[in-house]
PADONU-350304 format. One record per atom (N, C-alpha, C): residue number from 1; x, y, z. Coordinates in pm, 1 decimal. Layout:
<atoms>
<i NUM	u X	v Y	w Z>
...
</atoms>
This chain:
<atoms>
<i 1	u 20219.5	v -11731.6	w 14237.4>
<i 1	u 20363.3	v -11746.2	w 14286.0>
<i 1	u 20347.7	v -11879.9	w 14394.1>
<i 2	u 20463.1	v -11929.6	w 14394.5>
<i 2	u 20481.5	v -12081.9	w 14461.3>
<i 2	u 20404.4	v -12087.3	w 14582.7>
<i 3	u 20346.6	v -12139.0	w 14654.9>
<i 3	u 20311.2	v -12154.9	w 14792.8>
<i 3	u 20409.7	v -12212.0	w 14881.0>
<i 4	u 20519.9	v -12202.1	w 14815.9>
<i 4	u 20676.5	v -12208.5	w 14923.5>
<i 4	u 20688.6	v -12083.3	w 14939.8>
<i 5	u 20701.7	v -11976.6	w 14864.8>
<i 5	u 20728.5	v -11874.8	w 14871.2>
<i 5	u 20638.9	v -11805.5	w 14967.2>
<i 6	u 20545.4	v -11829.7	w 14975.2>
<i 6	u 20427.7	v -11802.7	w 15121.0>
<i 6	u 20431.9	v -11870.0	w 15249.5>
<i 7	u 20491.3	v -11950.8	w 15217.1>
<i 7	u 20527.9	v -12025.1	w 15404.0>
<i 7	u 20663.1	v -11928.5	w 15402.4>
<i 8	u 20749.7	v -11910.1	w 15315.0>
<i 8	u 20847.3	v -11853.8	w 15390.2>
<i 8	u 20849.8	v -11729.2	w 15424.6>
<i 9	u 20785.6	v -11661.4	w 15321.0>
<i 9	u 20731.1	v -11523.5	w 15407.5>
<i 9	u 20683.2	v -11468.8	w 15495.0>
<i 10	u 20533.5	v -11613.3	w 15535.9>
<i 10	u 20554.7	v -11586.6	w 15623.9>
<i 10	u 20638.0	v -11603.3	w 15747.8>
<i 11	u 20690.7	v -11752.5	w 15726.4>
<i 11	u 20803.6	v -11766.4	w 15840.9>
<i 11	u 20890.8	v -11609.3	w 15876.8>
<i 12	u 20932.2	v -11617.8	w 15777.6>
<i 12	u 21024.2	v -11465.2	w 15794.9>
<i 12	u 20945.9	v -11366.1	w 15902.5>
<i 13	u 20817.2	v -11324.8	w 15873.0>
<i 13	u 20748.4	v -11212.9	w 15908.8>
<i 13	u 20762.7	v -11258.4	w 16057.9>
<i 14	u 20713.1	v -11406.3	w 16085.1>
<i 14	u 20683.3	v -11453.5	w 16229.4>
<i 14	u 20805.4	v -11436.7	w 16311.9>
<i 15	u 20937.2	v -11458.0	w 16241.4>
<i 15	u 21061.5	v -11455.4	w 16287.1>
<i 15	u 21093.7	v -11297.2	w 16357.5>
<i 16	u 21099.6	v -11177.0	w 16251.9>
<i 16	u 21072.9	v -11072.9	w 16269.4>
<i 16	u 20996.8	v -11024.8	w 16403.4>
<i 17	u 20829.7	v -11074.0	w 16400.1>
<i 17	u 20740.6	v -11011.0	w 16467.9>
<i 17	u 20807.2	v -11054.2	w 16627.7>
<i 18	u 20864.9	v -11187.3	w 16613.3>
<i 18	u 20923.0	v -11224.8	w 16747.8>
<i 18	u 21052.0	v -11152.9	w 16778.8>
<i 19	u 21103.1	v -11144.3	w 16724.0>
<i 19	u 21224.1	v -10999.3	w 16744.7>
<i 19	u 21183.2	v -10876.5	w 16784.9>
<i 20	u 21067.0	v -10840.1	w 16719.6>
<i 20	u 21014.5	v -10716.1	w 16757.1>
<i 20	u 20946.5	v -10736.1	w 16925.1>
<i 21	u 20898.7	v -10823.7	w 16906.7>
<i 21	u 20797.8	v -10869.6	w 17058.0>
<i 21	u 20930.7	v -10840.1	w 17167.7>
<i 22	u 21021.6	v -10935.4	w 17171.9>
<i 22	u 21151.1	v -10945.4	w 17241.4>
<i 22	u 21164.3	v -10759.2	w 17269.8>
<i 23	u 21199.5	v -10718.1	w 17185.7>
<i 23	u 21261.7	v -10563.2	w 17140.5>
<i 23	u 21162.5	v -10477.1	w 17250.9>
<i 24	u 21019.9	v -10498.8	w 17235.5>
<i 24	u 20936.6	v -10396.7	w 17301.0>
<i 24	u 20950.4	v -10450.8	w 17450.0>
<i 25	u 20925.6	v -10622.2	w 17469.4>
<i 25	u 20965.8	v -10589.0	w 17628.2>
<i 25	u 21075.3	v -10577.7	w 17682.9>
<i 26	u 21159.0	v -10547.9	w 17637.5>
<i 26	u 21298.3	v -10555.7	w 17706.4>
<i 26	u 21414.1	v -10432.4	w 17706.8>
<i 27	u 21315.1	v -10328.0	w 17585.3>
<i 27	u 21444.2	v -10224.6	w 17564.4>
<i 27	u 21340.8	v -10077.7	w 17512.2>
<i 28	u 21247.6	v -10100.5	w 17435.2>
<i 28	u 21221.6	v -9986.0	w 17385.8>
<i 28	u 21142.9	v -9897.2	w 17445.9>
<i 29	u 21083.1	v -9902.9	w 17575.8>
<i 29	u 21057.2	v -9830.9	w 17668.0>
<i 29	u 21149.8	v -9721.7	w 17699.0>
<i 30	u 21246.3	v -9787.0	w 17735.9>
<i 30	u 21379.0	v -9698.3	w 17752.4>
<i 30	u 21460.9	v -9627.9	w 17632.7>
<i 31	u 21418.9	v -9657.3	w 17538.1>
<i 31	u 21496.4	v -9562.7	w 17433.0>
<i 31	u 21394.2	v -9460.3	w 17387.3>
<i 32	u 21240.4	v -9479.7	w 17431.1>
<i 32	u 21183.1	v -9418.7	w 17368.0>
<i 32	u 21164.4	v -9304.1	w 17472.7>
<i 33	u 21198.3	v -9321.7	w 17589.6>
<i 33	u 21242.1	v -9236.8	w 17693.7>
<i 33	u 21343.4	v -9145.0	w 17702.8>
<i 34	u 21418.4	v -9247.9	w 17685.2>
<i 34	u 21561.0	v -9113.4	w 17621.4>
<i 34	u 21593.9	v -9060.8	w 17556.7>
<i 35	u 21485.5	v -9072.6	w 17431.3>
<i 35	u 21448.9	v -8956.1	w 17341.2>
<i 35	u 21376.2	v -8859.3	w 17393.0>
<i 36	u 21353.5	v -8881.8	w 17472.0>
<i 36	u 21247.0	v -8739.9	w 17568.9>
<i 36	u 21139.6	v -8704.1	w 17553.5>
<i 37	u 21080.4	v -8839.6	w 17527.5>
<i 37	u 20934.0	v -8825.1	w 17532.6>
<i 37	u 20884.1	v -8825.4	w 17618.0>
<i 38	u 20731.0	v -8764.7	w 17591.5>
<i 38	u 20675.2	v -8758.8	w 17764.8>
<i 38	u 20586.8	v -8905.0	w 17757.1>
<i 39	u 20558.9	v -8876.3	w 17908.4>
<i 39	u 20486.2	v -9050.9	w 17938.5>
<i 39	u 20350.0	v -9084.1	w 17821.6>
<i 40	u 20309.7	v -8961.4	w 17785.2>
<i 40	u 20176.6	v -9031.8	w 17718.0>
<i 40	u 20216.5	v -9101.7	w 17625.7>
<i 41	u 20320.6	v -8982.6	w 17529.5>
<i 41	u 20371.0	v -9079.6	w 17377.3>
<i 41	u 20434.1	v -9144.8	w 17378.7>
<i 42	u 20497.8	v -9197.6	w 17492.3>
<i 42	u 20576.5	v -9340.8	w 17566.8>
<i 42	u 20475.4	v -9423.8	w 17544.8>
<i 43	u 20367.5	v -9416.8	w 17581.7>
<i 43	u 20263.9	v -9533.5	w 17633.1>
<i 43	u 20205.3	v -9570.2	w 17509.4>
<i 44	u 20140.1	v -9436.9	w 17390.4>
<i 44	u 20122.2	v -9446.9	w 17302.5>
<i 44	u 20176.4	v -9555.8	w 17244.5>
<i 45	u 20295.0	v -9494.0	w 17214.7>
<i 45	u 20401.7	v -9584.9	w 17135.3>
<i 45	u 20403.9	v -9724.5	w 17140.9>
<i 46	u 20403.4	v -9755.2	w 17265.8>
<i 46	u 20446.1	v -9886.1	w 17316.3>
<i 46	u 20276.5	v -9968.1	w 17253.4>
<i 47	u 20159.2	v -9884.6	w 17296.8>
<i 47	u 20084.4	v -9980.3	w 17273.5>
<i 47	u 20062.6	v -10004.3	w 17116.2>
<i 48	u 20088.1	v -9877.9	w 17033.7>
<i 48	u 20072.4	v -9909.8	w 16868.4>
<i 48	u 20132.8	v -10017.7	w 16844.3>
<i 49	u 20278.1	v -10038.6	w 16922.3>
<i 49	u 20395.4	v -10117.7	w 16897.9>
<i 49	u 20336.2	v -10236.7	w 16862.2>
<i 50	u 20299.5	v -10247.5	w 17009.2>
<i 50	u 20240.5	v -10380.6	w 17060.1>
<i 50	u 20099.7	v -10469.9	w 16980.5>
<i 51	u 20049.6	v -10332.2	w 16895.2>
<i 51	u 19864.2	v -10397.8	w 16815.7>
<i 51	u 19969.6	v -10416.6	w 16710.6>
<i 52	u 20061.6	v -10355.8	w 16648.0>
<i 52	u 20131.5	v -10357.9	w 16523.8>
<i 52	u 20237.5	v -10551.3	w 16510.0>
<i 53	u 20254.7	v -10533.9	w 16642.9>
<i 53	u 20333.3	v -10675.7	w 16651.5>
<i 53	u 20212.1	v -10816.9	w 16664.4>
<i 54	u 20112.7	v -10790.3	w 16697.0>
<i 54	u 20013.5	v -10889.0	w 16747.3>
<i 54	u 19946.6	v -10933.3	w 16574.2>
<i 55	u 19898.5	v -10792.9	w 16497.3>
<i 55	u 19856.5	v -10795.4	w 16367.2>
<i 55	u 19984.5	v -10863.5	w 16295.6>
<i 56	u 20107.2	v -10869.6	w 16314.5>
<i 56	u 20231.5	v -10917.4	w 16215.3>
<i 56	u 20205.1	v -11076.7	w 16226.2>
<i 57	u 20225.3	v -11084.9	w 16367.1>
<i 57	u 20238.9	v -11224.3	w 16354.9>
<i 57	u 20126.2	v -11314.2	w 16349.6>
<i 58	u 20006.5	v -11287.2	w 16383.0>
<i 58	u 19841.6	v -11356.9	w 16317.2>
<i 58	u 19871.8	v -11361.5	w 16174.3>
<i 59	u 19905.5	v -11257.7	w 16129.1>
<i 59	u 19933.1	v -11254.6	w 15947.0>
<i 59	u 20039.7	v -11318.5	w 15893.2>
<i 60	u 20155.4	v -11355.2	w 15971.3>
<i 60	u 20246.2	v -11437.1	w 15947.8>
<i 60	u 20200.2	v -11621.0	w 15939.2>
<i 61	u 20077.2	v -11602.6	w 16053.3>
<i 61	u 20084.3	v -11772.9	w 16057.1>
<i 61	u 19997.3	v -11776.6	w 15900.1>
<i 62	u 19867.9	v -11676.8	w 15897.6>
<i 62	u 19778.6	v -11623.6	w 15792.7>
<i 62	u 19853.6	v -11700.9	w 15656.8>
<i 63	u 19997.8	v -11642.8	w 15629.6>
<i 63	u 20078.1	v -11632.4	w 15501.5>
<i 63	u 20098.5	v -11861.1	w 15504.3>
<i 64	u 20170.5	v -11851.8	w 15631.2>
<i 64	u 20222.6	v -12013.8	w 15605.3>
<i 64	u 20033.7	v -12081.4	w 15571.4>
<i 65	u 19973.5	v -12091.5	w 15650.8>
<i 65	u 19810.6	v -12149.8	w 15625.7>
<i 65	u 19774.0	v -12119.1	w 15441.5>
<i 66	u 19803.2	v -12003.1	w 15420.5>
<i 66	u 19782.3	v -12001.0	w 15261.2>
<i 66	u 19895.7	v -12070.7	w 15210.9>
<i 67	u 20006.5	v -12072.6	w 15202.5>
<i 67	u 20074.6	v -12152.2	w 15124.3>
<i 67	u 20052.8	v -12304.7	w 15162.3>
<i 68	u 20025.9	v -12364.5	w 15261.8>
<i 68	u 19985.3	v -12531.5	w 15301.9>
<i 68	u 19881.8	v -12494.1	w 15215.9>
<i 69	u 19801.8	v -12468.5	w 15253.2>
<i 69	u 19651.9	v -12516.9	w 15149.7>
<i 69	u 19706.6	v -12489.4	w 15013.5>
<i 70	u 19773.3	v -12368.1	w 14964.0>
<i 70	u 19844.1	v -12379.3	w 14795.4>
<i 70	u 19910.6	v -12503.2	w 14770.3>
<i 71	u 19970.0	v -12559.7	w 14835.9>
<i 71	u 20039.4	v -12656.2	w 14770.3>
<i 71	u 19919.3	v -12785.9	w 14766.7>
<i 72	u 19794.7	v -12781.9	w 14821.9>
<i 72	u 19692.5	v -12925.4	w 14787.5>
<i 72	u 19603.1	v -12883.3	w 14691.7>
<i 73	u 19616.1	v -12775.1	w 14652.3>
<i 73	u 19514.5	v -12735.6	w 14541.8>
<i 73	u 19543.2	v -12567.1	w 14497.1>
<i 74	u 19583.7	v -12521.6	w 14378.8>
<i 74	u 19630.6	v -12344.4	w 14340.4>
<i 74	u 19490.0	v -12305.4	w 14296.0>
<i 75	u 19468.8	v -12192.7	w 14338.8>
<i 75	u 19382.8	v -12078.3	w 14267.6>
<i 75	u 19428.4	v -11935.3	w 14283.4>
<i 76	u 19365.2	v -11862.3	w 14165.9>
<i 76	u 19422.1	v -11744.2	w 14223.8>
<i 76	u 19375.3	v -11629.5	w 14337.1>
<i 77	u 19249.2	v -11676.9	w 14404.7>
<i 77	u 19211.8	v -11625.2	w 14544.2>
<i 77	u 19297.3	v -11626.0	w 14607.6>
<i 78	u 19411.7	v -11783.8	w 14634.3>
<i 78	u 19479.3	v -11759.0	w 14775.2>
<i 78	u 19607.5	v -11696.5	w 14690.2>
<i 79	u 19697.1	v -11693.7	w 14624.7>
<i 79	u 19803.3	v -11624.7	w 14576.0>
<i 79	u 19739.0	v -11433.4	w 14626.8>
<i 80	u 19591.5	v -11389.6	w 14606.3>
<i 80	u 19564.3	v -11282.1	w 14592.9>
<i 80	u 19530.5	v -11263.2	w 14799.2>
<i 81	u 19464.5	v -11345.7	w 14809.5>
<i 81	u 19488.2	v -11363.8	w 15001.7>
<i 81	u 19661.6	v -11338.7	w 15065.5>
<i 82	u 19742.7	v -11419.6	w 15009.9>
<i 82	u 19874.3	v -11405.0	w 15015.2>
<i 82	u 19948.0	v -11299.9	w 15005.4>
<i 83	u 19915.6	v -11207.9	w 14909.5>
<i 83	u 19947.7	v -11067.6	w 14853.1>
<i 83	u 19919.9	v -10999.7	w 14936.0>
<i 84	u 19764.6	v -11011.5	w 14986.6>
<i 84	u 19720.4	v -10882.3	w 15060.5>
<i 84	u 19755.5	v -10911.9	w 15210.3>
<i 85	u 19790.2	v -11003.6	w 15277.8>
<i 85	u 19801.1	v -11014.2	w 15394.3>
<i 85	u 19956.7	v -10950.4	w 15412.4>
<i 86	u 20064.2	v -11023.8	w 15326.8>
<i 86	u 20212.1	v -10944.7	w 15293.4>
<i 86	u 20171.4	v -10781.0	w 15273.3>
<i 87	u 20076.3	v -10738.3	w 15209.9>
<i 87	u 20050.2	v -10564.8	w 15184.4>
<i 87	u 20046.2	v -10517.9	w 15331.0>
<i 88	u 19910.2	v -10596.4	w 15372.2>
<i 88	u 19839.6	v -10519.5	w 15501.2>
<i 88	u 19966.7	v -10524.4	w 15599.2>
<i 89	u 20046.6	v -10661.1	w 15621.8>
<i 89	u 20165.8	v -10631.9	w 15719.9>
<i 89	u 20247.9	v -10483.0	w 15683.3>
<i 90	u 20294.7	v -10467.3	w 15570.2>
<i 90	u 20353.9	v -10347.1	w 15502.8>
<i 90	u 20297.6	v -10228.0	w 15555.1>
<i 91	u 20178.1	v -10250.9	w 15548.6>
<i 91	u 20124.6	v -10058.6	w 15520.3>
<i 91	u 20068.5	v -10070.9	w 15675.0>
<i 92	u 19986.0	v -10165.9	w 15747.8>
<i 92	u 19939.7	v -10187.9	w 15876.8>
<i 92	u 20058.2	v -10177.1	w 15981.8>
<i 93	u 20112.3	v -10284.6	w 15995.3>
<i 93	u 20241.8	v -10329.8	w 16112.3>
<i 93	u 20350.5	v -10253.1	w 16128.2>
<i 94	u 20386.7	v -10237.8	w 15980.3>
<i 94	u 20523.1	v -10143.2	w 15935.9>
<i 94	u 20480.0	v -10001.9	w 15987.6>
<i 95	u 20421.6	v -9980.6	w 15947.9>
<i 95	u 20366.6	v -9863.8	w 15954.9>
<i 95	u 20340.1	v -9772.0	w 16096.7>
<i 96	u 20272.6	v -9856.9	w 16198.5>
<i 96	u 20261.5	v -9879.1	w 16320.2>
<i 96	u 20417.3	v -9840.4	w 16406.1>
<i 97	u 20478.9	v -9965.3	w 16320.5>
<i 97	u 20613.0	v -9981.8	w 16410.8>
<i 97	u 20699.3	v -9853.6	w 16398.3>
<i 98	u 20716.9	v -9790.1	w 16254.7>
<i 98	u 20804.5	v -9723.9	w 16236.3>
<i 98	u 20779.8	v -9583.9	w 16278.2>
<i 99	u 20670.8	v -9563.2	w 16322.5>
<i 99	u 20604.8	v -9437.7	w 16351.0>
<i 99	u 20614.6	v -9428.1	w 16512.3>
<i 100	u 20587.6	v -9538.2	w 16546.3>
<i 100	u 20639.9	v -9537.5	w 16703.2>
<i 100	u 20756.0	v -9530.2	w 16721.3>
<i 101	u 20819.4	v -9608.4	w 16667.5>
<i 101	u 21008.6	v -9635.3	w 16664.9>
<i 101	u 21077.5	v -9469.3	w 16679.0>
<i 102	u 21037.8	v -9409.8	w 16510.4>
<i 102	u 21083.2	v -9301.4	w 16496.2>
<i 102	u 21016.4	v -9149.4	w 16510.9>
<i 103	u 20879.2	v -9167.9	w 16599.0>
<i 103	u 20782.2	v -9046.5	w 16606.8>
<i 103	u 20775.9	v -8989.4	w 16499.1>
<i 104	u 20721.7	v -9036.9	w 16367.4>
<i 104	u 20754.4	v -8977.2	w 16278.7>
<i 104	u 20547.9	v -8980.9	w 16265.0>
<i 105	u 20515.0	v -8889.1	w 16158.3>
<i 105	u 20398.5	v -8870.1	w 16130.3>
<i 105	u 20382.5	v -8952.6	w 15954.0>
<i 106	u 20313.5	v -9055.3	w 15943.2>
<i 106	u 20345.9	v -9136.8	w 15826.8>
<i 106	u 20125.4	v -9067.6	w 15753.6>
<i 107	u 20175.2	v -9047.1	w 15648.1>
<i 107	u 20035.5	v -9062.0	w 15555.2>
<i 107	u 19893.1	v -9075.8	w 15650.4>
<i 108	u 19788.6	v -9027.3	w 15674.6>
<i 108	u 19707.5	v -9095.4	w 15764.2>
<i 108	u 19663.7	v -9223.6	w 15723.2>
<i 109	u 19643.1	v -9250.1	w 15597.1>
<i 109	u 19533.7	v -9381.8	w 15494.9>
<i 109	u 19654.0	v -9498.7	w 15535.2>
<i 110	u 19750.9	v -9501.0	w 15542.8>
<i 110	u 19821.8	v -9600.3	w 15533.0>
<i 110	u 19822.3	v -9727.9	w 15623.2>
<i 111	u 19773.3	v -9675.7	w 15776.9>
<i 111	u 19697.0	v -9803.5	w 15862.0>
<i 111	u 19617.3	v -9832.7	w 15814.3>
<i 112	u 19489.5	v -9761.8	w 15792.6>
<i 112	u 19378.6	v -9806.0	w 15788.5>
<i 112	u 19374.3	v -9911.7	w 15649.2>
<i 113	u 19442.7	v -9858.8	w 15558.0>
<i 113	u 19459.1	v -9922.9	w 15434.2>
<i 113	u 19508.5	v -10077.1	w 15459.0>
<i 114	u 19589.3	v -10065.6	w 15523.2>
<i 114	u 19654.0	v -10217.5	w 15566.8>
<i 114	u 19543.6	v -10261.9	w 15652.0>
<i 115	u 19478.1	v -10212.0	w 15694.1>
<i 115	u 19357.0	v -10271.9	w 15769.9>
<i 115	u 19296.0	v -10349.4	w 15687.3>
<i 116	u 19226.5	v -10255.2	w 15614.3>
<i 116	u 19143.3	v -10293.0	w 15445.4>
<i 116	u 19233.4	v -10442.7	w 15375.2>
<i 117	u 19390.4	v -10439.6	w 15364.6>
<i 117	u 19412.3	v -10529.9	w 15297.9>
<i 117	u 19400.1	v -10664.5	w 15362.9>
<i 118	u 19406.0	v -10652.6	w 15509.8>
<i 118	u 19401.0	v -10770.3	w 15599.7>
<i 118	u 19265.3	v -10799.1	w 15564.8>
<i 119	u 19161.9	v -10763.7	w 15596.9>
<i 119	u 19041.1	v -10768.3	w 15561.7>
<i 119	u 18998.7	v -10865.5	w 15419.4>
<i 120	u 19035.8	v -10800.8	w 15347.5>
<i 120	u 18996.4	v -10842.7	w 15194.6>
<i 120	u 19064.0	v -10956.3	w 15202.5>
<i 121	u 19174.9	v -10957.8	w 15229.0>
<i 121	u 19250.0	v -11124.9	w 15226.3>
<i 121	u 19233.9	v -11226.7	w 15321.8>
<i 122	u 19116.8	v -11178.1	w 15429.7>
<i 122	u 19043.1	v -11325.7	w 15493.9>
<i 122	u 18953.3	v -11346.7	w 15394.5>
<i 123	u 18904.4	v -11217.1	w 15298.8>
<i 123	u 18747.1	v -11312.2	w 15234.7>
<i 123	u 18831.6	v -11369.1	w 15119.5>
<i 124	u 18989.9	v -11306.3	w 15037.2>
<i 124	u 18982.9	v -11397.9	w 14945.0>
<i 124	u 19020.4	v -11539.8	w 15007.5>
<i 125	u 19100.6	v -11557.2	w 15116.9>
<i 125	u 19117.8	v -11690.6	w 15147.9>
<i 125	u 19003.1	v -11796.2	w 15202.1>
<i 126	u 18897.0	v -11714.5	w 15215.9>
<i 126	u 18769.7	v -11782.2	w 15225.3>
<i 126	u 18716.8	v -11845.2	w 15072.7>
<i 127	u 18731.0	v -11772.4	w 14995.5>
<i 127	u 18683.8	v -11794.8	w 14860.7>
<i 127	u 18823.5	v -11884.7	w 14821.2>
<i 128	u 18907.7	v -11859.7	w 14813.8>
<i 128	u 19018.7	v -11980.2	w 14785.9>
<i 128	u 19008.3	v -12087.7	w 14833.9>
<i 129	u 18980.9	v -12082.0	w 14967.3>
<i 129	u 18948.6	v -12263.5	w 15050.7>
<i 129	u 18836.4	v -12307.0	w 14998.4>
<i 130	u 18735.7	v -12249.5	w 14939.8>
<i 130	u 18610.9	v -12348.6	w 14899.9>
<i 130	u 18663.3	v -12353.6	w 14756.4>
<i 131	u 18776.2	v -12261.2	w 14668.4>
<i 131	u 18803.2	v -12328.9	w 14513.6>
<i 131	u 18883.0	v -12411.7	w 14551.0>
<i 132	u 18995.7	v -12408.4	w 14606.0>
<i 132	u 19098.8	v -12531.3	w 14603.9>
<i 132	u 19045.2	v -12621.8	w 14607.8>
<i 133	u 19100.0	v -12694.1	w 14488.0>
<i 133	u 19057.6	v -12841.3	w 14468.2>
<i 133	u 19176.7	v -12937.1	w 14539.4>
<i 134	u 19119.6	v -13066.5	w 14655.3>
<i 134	u 19238.6	v -13069.8	w 14741.8>
<i 134	u 19293.7	v -13197.7	w 14663.5>
<i 135	u 19428.0	v -13259.2	w 14676.8>
<i 135	u 19468.2	v -13380.8	w 14623.0>
<i 135	u 19397.9	v -13466.6	w 14750.4>
<i 136	u 19374.3	v -13588.6	w 14642.0>
<i 136	u 19362.0	v -13680.8	w 14710.4>
<i 136	u 19413.8	v -13798.4	w 14749.5>
<i 137	u 19417.8	v -13844.4	w 14875.3>
<i 137	u 19499.2	v -13900.0	w 14942.3>
<i 137	u 19494.7	v -14058.1	w 14847.2>
<i 138	u 19615.8	v -14083.0	w 14835.5>
<i 138	u 19652.5	v -14241.9	w 14748.5>
<i 138	u 19568.6	v -14351.4	w 14861.0>
<i 139	u 19508.0	v -14434.4	w 14828.8>
<i 139	u 19487.0	v -14522.5	w 14986.1>
<i 139	u 19609.9	v -14625.6	w 15007.3>
<i 140	u 19601.9	v -14627.4	w 15141.2>
<i 140	u 19698.4	v -14730.9	w 15158.7>
<i 140	u 19695.5	v -14882.3	w 15194.6>
<i 141	u 19805.5	v -14919.9	w 15145.2>
<i 141	u 19829.1	v -15084.4	w 15159.5>
<i 141	u 19781.9	v -15120.4	w 15271.9>
<i 142	u 19722.0	v -15235.6	w 15289.0>
<i 142	u 19674.4	v -15263.3	w 15421.1>
<i 142	u 19735.1	v -15393.7	w 15476.6>
<i 143	u 19835.7	v -15411.8	w 15392.3>
<i 143	u 19968.9	v -15521.2	w 15431.8>
<i 143	u 19922.7	v -15603.0	w 15427.3>
<i 144	u 19799.6	v -15639.8	w 15332.8>
<i 144	u 19777.8	v -15813.1	w 15350.1>
<i 144	u 19754.6	v -15845.4	w 15214.7>
</atoms>
């Protein structure tokens, strides 16, 4: 996939994380309380949502990074890393966010599977960064 797609996807994921962060800080607790949830449930939902936003933000930046590295040299490991970061965001962050907002129990394995995708993505990025051939910068004209 084009590195520009990963950059765009990362930017959109970051924008979404900022929006969720604002909602978390300025209205989510009131909504959860109005749904009749007890204090412990509200506290857990707020915590899980915060964790989801942090991981989404971090991996949004990682997607942009993978795309930028890919602009200078392509390899399958970079695309794999980006795919795993996107998958991890869906499984880890989106599942935690959905569960916190809607008070639903999702299959237990989804969140840890997302965490495993994040870890595998970082390993793929490390390998891809070592394999990707960088473009050499053209010599600059000294003007002389």
